[in-house]
Phi, psi and omega in degrees: 000147177280159178303322179295320180292317179300315181295323180293321182291317178296315179300317181294324177298315180297321179295315180298318179300318178298319181292317181296322182294327181292326182282337189302326180150186185254006174090011182292330180291323181291331178293340178285339182269334180233174182291162181299325184292308181292330177297321179293323179293315179297321180295321177295319179297319179297320178295322178294321179296317179298319180294319179296317178299318179295320180294317179295318179298318179296322179292325184279331185285127175253344175206158181259127178303134178230171180284171182296319181296318179294325177295319179297316180296321179295320179297319180296318180296318179297321179293319178297320179296322179295317179297318179297319178295322180293319179295319178296318179297320179296319178294321179297314178298323179293318180294323177296321178294319178296320179297317178298318179298318181298317181293326187265330184236347179090000177213156187289335184281345182081012180285152178302142185255135172249117181253115183251130178245110182274163178054045183296335180290344180265003187260133178287167183298320180297311179296322179299317179297320180294315182293316180291327176294319178296318177299319180296324180294334179269354185066029187273158170274126184262135173237117175260118184246124180201170183245115185287351181263357177275179176299140179280178187303131174273323188297309181185130167067192179227064191296326181293314177295319180296323179296324177293318181292336180280357175113012178293134175300130187232133173243142182249122176276119183251357181209142177225150183275359181301327188258019182301322184252023181285161178291158177303325179297318180294317180297323177293318180299319180293324176296320179292326175297322177298337176266010181063030180249077186286325177295317177294325179296320178296317182295336182282345185286155163298139185215158171229122178261130184227169172285162185302322183283348184252007183300308184297315182293325178291320176298317180298320179297316179292325178302310181294317181295323179296319176300315180297313183299314181295322179293320178296332179278000177092010179286123182277130183047064183296143178243131178237119179259155177230125179254126173238151183264344177235154177295326178296315177296319181300315181291319179296317180292323177299316179296316180296320179292320176304312180294322181292322179292324175297316181297326180276354181077016180280336174229169183297146180280349182269120180266148168233126181276126179234154176277148180228139176267108180265129183276116178282002175060051177270147177284163178300323180290317185289329183285000176275355183248128185299321181301322179292316180298317182293317181294335177266009175060037178289125180232009176210143178231141176241118183278136177257009179209147178279138175233102182295328184292339178242010173062043174235148181249161178301130181094350180291138172255128180241150180263135178283128180259318183203156176243140174240094187293320183297320182263359183055054182233148179237130173260125183231166175244124183282168179301335179276000179088008180271136178266132182224157177237139181212165180259112182297349176276342178259308175263083192250007177271077176210162174244131178276146179219161172246121181286125179228163179259144176226139175259120181243150176227158175298128183106347180297143171273128183229170180216140174287127179262002177199167175292127180251111180275141184235041188265002177202158180304326180289345180244033182085168180218154177255141181232164179053045177072024182290176180283174177267355176201159175247123184286150176302132180095350179294135181260151182205180180230130178288123179273313179201161177199159172218196185290343184249324189228158177223123178263126185230137171257128187252138169068184180293333179280352177056045177292127188259134176227156175246116182255142172280172179297328177297320181283330179296340176298344182260013174243166177206165174302149185239020180287314178249145177220157176288165183296332177296313182285336182281349179299134181092348181279152174230123181232162175289322180217147181233136177249132180252108184259109184238112179274183178299319179293315179301323181293335179278332184257002183296151173218175186290335176294316179297319179296316182297315180302313183296320187279348186247020182263333192263139174277337186253292185207150174240128182243130179264129173237119186214154176252003177210074185294322185295313180293324179300312181295320182296323186263356187295335181273001178297139176241122181243091186291149172276121184250160175231158178299318180297318179294324178292323180288322184277326180227070184298339183291338181294328179286342183270332183249101181250022180294161182300314183294326178293320182293327179295325179297334180289336183273144176294134178228166181294325178238089187300333185278351184283127176278140178247122181275148177289126183290153177290146181302137181278158176276129179290122180291150175286175182288001177276005182301139188296332183263019178283106184286345181295342177271000000 
């Protein structure tokens, strides 16, 4: 026997002896042989001995003897437990590997990552830096995709162009299949744009010339007719976009299309009037001055920070009661009905708005004009597994509405939300959009609505956006065709302070040929001459739809 076995046997013997002694009796027989006094003493000593034997036996025993069958079962259970632990350890190691892969490559498999950023020309320098840094942390191959003929970055700088100048490998897309089935007029316009002849490209489009007061109603009429025509040709869910160059034109066209759709029975005939917060597009610096706020007719402010000293909280909308230009003070009324006065140069974390009315009907197309949070009943609610917010720019369709709530289905997934009247202030009709918002869109047909004002501020970026959205046809509706064609070749470059300091001569020479040199081209050394101004065709032009 091994020492362990001997020790276990002795220990078990002592434990058994202790148990047997307990069963033997209570010592009454021994008390008959000796006096009661001595019997009690002997019984106590025997009990102590039994307890000591049991303690020693328990200390010596390291395992309890079992039968052969019990030993086999125990061994099998131990083996199964060991296998389970090994499987668990293997899963843990697999998850650790996947986590390392995600951190290093962006995916659990550890495969190389391709990160594509679309509409790079619309991205500011800050966002571009964040996205490219994220790609670098994954060891990913980055593809920046953008259109150099669209509007340049509004947020900051010209990061897409600057990345190319810094040595980024660049490929130029010279043909797209979007226009395979476009009308001859659209194909001709695109060819002229390729030759940098934007005025001629505008003149090649189908067009309708109207008086200044009939622009919106004419666009609405063509919008309804275009939907009918596309549907009759078998186009499923036809899309018709409208590009306007000014916010005033955009709003007028939206109202006209809303009324035209009601008249056609395409949306409900019952209107509900809701308030809308219209953004006057003031800079952070300018909105600190009361005179600027008053001249832009700002009558509502939404605070993005809490100010205890004036009793407003983050997210509160206050109504403007009065302006004091001399003291640069604004008097407002809080949601609780309290009137307060503050200095916009000190409490400057707010956004100014102009309160306007909008008439909505069930079936109307709408768009979020700001981020709409849905995290509490007072801020709208999400239903049927909807999101916790609606991103700025998301398009949707009004399903139903009443005086208190508006039910909207958003995007292609038709996510449904119920918005309160406070949240509805951040939506607007989505039939017409400015050329900035229309960038990146693809429609079956596009309408270009250019008023007298729009014809004066038009430039080649806006023309390119409008002419390159439609797969079928682009129709121009304008009240000042001559000025439009004359100004279509204007180039208004996006400048930066760094660019002005490093290359001041660029700000002095804004000629067409100079601006072309700033853009990346396939043959950078090739000079592009400014085309001669085109002759404005008379109203006898064959593609004049007004006839």
